[in-house]
C-alpha positions in Angstrom: -24.3 44.7 -18.7 -23.5 43.3 -15.3 -25.4 40.0 -15.9 -22.3 38.0 -17.3 -20.2 39.1 -14.3 -22.9 38.3 -11.8 -23.3 34.8 -13.4 -19.6 34.2 -13.1 -19.4 35.5 -9.6 -20.1 32.2 -7.7 -17.5 30.3 -9.8 -15.0 33.1 -9.3 -15.6 33.1 -5.5 -15.2 29.3 -5.4 -11.9 29.5 -7.2 -10.7 32.4 -5.1 -11.5 30.8 -1.7 -10.7 27.1 -2.5 -7.8 27.5 -5.0 -6.1 30.9 -5.3 -6.0 31.7 -1.6 -4.6 28.3 -0.5 -2.1 28.5 -3.4 -0.8 31.9 -2.3 -0.6 30.6 1.3 1.3 27.6 0.2 3.8 29.6 -1.9 4.2 32.0 1.0 4.9 29.3 3.5 7.6 27.8 1.2 9.6 31.1 1.7 9.2 31.3 5.4 11.3 29.9 8.3 9.2 27.9 10.8 9.8 26.9 14.4 9.3 23.1 14.6 8.4 23.3 18.2 5.7 26.0 18.1 4.8 25.8 14.4 5.2 29.6 14.1 6.5 30.8 10.8 8.3 34.1 9.8 8.7 35.4 6.3 12.5 35.2 5.5 12.3 34.8 1.7 14.3 31.6 2.1 14.6 30.6 -1.6 17.1 27.9 -0.7 14.3 25.8 0.8 13.4 24.5 -2.7 17.0 23.3 -3.4 17.3 21.7 0.1 14.1 19.8 -0.2 14.9 18.6 -3.7 18.3 17.4 -2.6 16.7 15.5 0.3 13.8 14.0 -1.5 14.7 13.8 -5.2 14.6 10.0 -5.0 11.0 10.0 -3.8 10.1 12.5 -6.5 11.6 10.3 -9.2 9.9 7.3 -7.7 6.6 9.1 -7.9 7.2 10.1 -11.5 8.0 6.5 -12.3 5.0 5.0 -10.5 2.6 7.6 -11.9 4.0 7.2 -15.4 3.8 3.4 -15.4 0.2 3.5 -14.0 -0.8 6.0 -16.7 0.6 3.9 -19.5 -1.2 0.8 -18.1 -4.5 2.7 -18.0 -4.0 3.9 -21.6 -3.5 0.4 -22.8 -6.5 -0.9 -20.9 -8.8 2.1 -21.5 -8.3 2.5 -25.2 -9.9 -0.8 -26.3 -12.7 -0.3 -23.8 -13.5 3.3 -25.0 -13.1 2.2 -28.6 -15.6 -0.7 -28.2 -18.2 1.5 -26.4 -17.9 4.3 -28.9 -18.2 2.1 -32.0 -20.1 -0.9 -30.9 -22.0 0.2 -27.8 -25.1 1.3 -29.8 -27.9 2.7 -27.8 -26.5 1.1 -24.6 -23.4 3.4 -24.5 -24.6 5.2 -21.4 -25.2 1.9 -19.7 -21.7 0.6 -20.5 -20.2 3.9 -19.3 -22.2 3.7 -16.1 -20.9 0.1 -15.5 -17.4 1.4 -16.0 -17.9 4.0 -13.3 -20.0 2.1 -10.8 -17.0 0.5 -8.9 -15.6 4.0 -8.4 -18.7 5.2 -6.5 -17.0 3.4 -3.5 -14.6 5.3 -1.4 -11.1 5.7 -2.7 -9.6 4.4 0.5 -11.9 1.4 0.7 -11.0 0.4 -2.9 -7.3 0.6 -2.0 -7.8 -1.5 1.1 -9.7 -4.1 -0.9 -6.7 -4.3 -3.3 -4.6 -5.0 -0.2 -6.7 -8.1 0.5 -6.6 -9.2 -3.1 -2.8 -8.9 -3.4 -2.0 -10.3 0.1 0.3 -13.3 0.3 -2.7 -15.6 1.0 -5.3 -13.6 -0.7 -7.7 -14.6 -3.5 -5.1 -14.5 -6.3 -1.8 -15.4 -4.8 -3.2 -17.8 -2.2 -4.9 -19.8 -4.9 -1.9 -19.9 -7.1 0.3 -20.9 -4.2 -2.1 -23.7 -3.2 -2.0 -24.9 -6.8 1.9 -24.9 -6.6 2.1 -22.4 -9.5 3.9 -19.9 -7.3 6.6 -20.4 -4.6 5.4 -19.9 -1.0 7.7 -16.9 -0.4 6.4 -15.0 -3.4 4.7 -11.7 -2.5 3.5 -8.6 -4.3 2.5 -6.3 -1.4 5.2 -3.9 -0.2 6.6 -3.6 -3.7 6.4 -1.0 -6.4 4.3 -3.4 -8.5 1.5 -3.3 -5.9 1.6 0.5 -5.8 1.4 0.8 -9.6 -1.4 -1.7 -9.7 -3.4 0.3 -7.1 -2.7 3.6 -9.0 -3.8 2.1 -12.3 -7.0 0.8 -10.9 -8.0 3.9 -8.9 -7.4 6.3 -11.7 -8.8 4.3 -14.6 -11.9 6.6 -15.1 -9.6 9.6 -15.5 -8.2 7.8 -18.6 -11.2 6.1 -20.0 -13.6 9.0 -20.2 -11.4 11.5 -22.1 -10.5 8.7 -24.5 -14.2 7.8 -25.0 -15.0 11.5 -25.7 -12.2 11.7 -28.3 -13.2 8.5 -30.1 -16.9 9.3 -30.0 -16.2 12.6 -31.8 -14.6 11.0 -34.8 -16.7 11.6 -37.9 -17.8 8.2 -39.2 -17.8 9.6 -42.7 -14.0 9.9 -42.5 -13.8 6.2 -41.8 -16.2 5.5 -44.7 -14.0 7.5 -47.0 -11.0 5.5 -45.8 -12.7 2.2 -46.5 -13.9 3.5 -50.0 -10.2 4.1 -50.7 -9.5 0.4 -50.0 -8.0 0.9 -46.6 -8.0 -2.1 -44.3 -9.3 -1.9 -40.8 -5.7 -1.8 -39.5 -4.8 0.9 -41.9 -7.9 2.9 -41.0 -7.1 2.6 -37.3 -3.4 3.6 -37.7 -4.0 6.5 -40.2 -7.4 7.8 -39.3 -8.6 6.8 -35.8 -5.3 7.0 -33.9 -4.2 10.4 -35.2 -7.7 11.9 -34.5 -7.5 10.6 -30.9 -4.1 12.1 -30.1 -5.6 15.1 -28.3 -7.7 12.8 -26.2 -4.7 10.5 -25.5 -2.7 13.5 -24.3 -5.6 14.8 -22.2 -6.1 11.3 -20.7 -2.4 11.0 -19.9 -2.3 14.4 -18.2 -5.6 13.9 -16.2 -4.3 10.5 -15.0 -0.6 11.3 -14.4 -1.1 14.6 -12.5 -3.3 13.2 -9.6 -1.4 9.9 -9.5 1.9 11.9 -9.1 0.8 13.3 -5.8 -1.0 10.2 -4.5 0.1 8.8 -1.1 -2.7 6.5 -0.1 -1.8 3.7 -2.5 1.8 3.8 -1.4 1.0 3.7 2.3 -1.5 0.9 2.0 0.1 -1.2 -0.7 3.8 -0.2 -0.9 5.1 -0.4 2.6 8.0 1.8 3.7 10.5 1.0 0.9 8.5 2.7 -2.0 7.9 6.1 -0.5 6.3 8.6 -2.9 6.6 12.4 -2.7 2.9 12.7 -1.6 3.8 10.7 1.6 6.8 13.0 2.3 4.6 16.1 1.9 1.9 14.6 4.2 4.5 13.7 6.9 6.0 17.2 6.6 2.7 18.9 7.4 1.1 16.5 9.8 4.0 14.8 11.6 7.1 16.9 11.4 5.2 20.3 11.4 7.7 21.4 8.7 5.3 23.7 6.9 8.0 25.4 4.9 9.5 22.2 3.6 6.1 20.7 2.8 5.0 23.8 1.0 8.3 23.9 -1.0 7.8 20.3 -2.1 4.2 21.0 -3.0 5.3 23.9 -5.1 7.8 21.7 -6.9 5.1 19.1 -7.5 2.9 21.8 -8.8 5.6 23.0 -11.1 6.1 19.5 -12.6 2.3 19.3 -13.2 2.2 22.8 -14.8 5.0 21.8 -17.2 2.9 19.0 -18.6 -0.1 21.3 -18.9 1.9 24.0 -20.6 3.3 21.4 -23.0 -0.2 20.2 -23.8 -1.4 23.8 -24.4 1.6 24.5 -26.6 1.3 21.4 -28.7 -2.5 21.0 -29.0 -4.0 24.3 -27.9 -5.2 25.5 -24.5 -8.9 25.0 -25.3 -8.6 21.4 -26.3 -8.3 19.9 -22.8 -11.6 21.6 -21.8 -13.4 19.5 -24.4 -12.4 16.3 -22.7 -13.3 17.2 -19.1 
């Protein structure tokens, strides 16, 4: 009788120690008043901290939503054709193509982002060549702009989009497509009325799995975006590590968590709470 509970004990302890306890500590800190000089915090149930932080950093939060949303849409547009081709035309080399898709991401996240800094620099591989060919003005630049941040986010989180889409497309019953063709559907009609509707859960899962981590990212903004495109992740990092404002950083983290949970609850409400597990 105890076997199922004993088998689930390691996973339960893992979630308790590395997820639930840090989450409770973070929520507790958001309601405390901290001394910036000593870092000591006292529980004061200061609920107004959430409103104060939002009023101070709502621009950075909206910037993060915009950057993460744009990067996610770009990843969806890029990943869907790739996942579709692998699922339908990969044959017995599907695993090889998936591996080739993932190989670049075996490199450290920070290193990949720094490489993007070299690629997008004013005299880098792309812009330097175009300027040398007089196809771009000499004062044209991409670094320290929102476009560079979105490009870095889209590149770094591409697997989070591609893999759920591949799973969704791979699970489509080919007999359904054969039936559509038997009813004289063209390839475009079969795609629009059969393939696309059947991949909607995968599209939503891919959007969620890409948008949520991109929303809290701060490395791409710091390396590629400069100081004029600050994201909420950078504000939270500075609150904890630079300003020692643990209450403010925890409150912003709680707000960010609430935004992510809204998307998850919407997914569970529309498509079922078990569906996202099938694409992980």
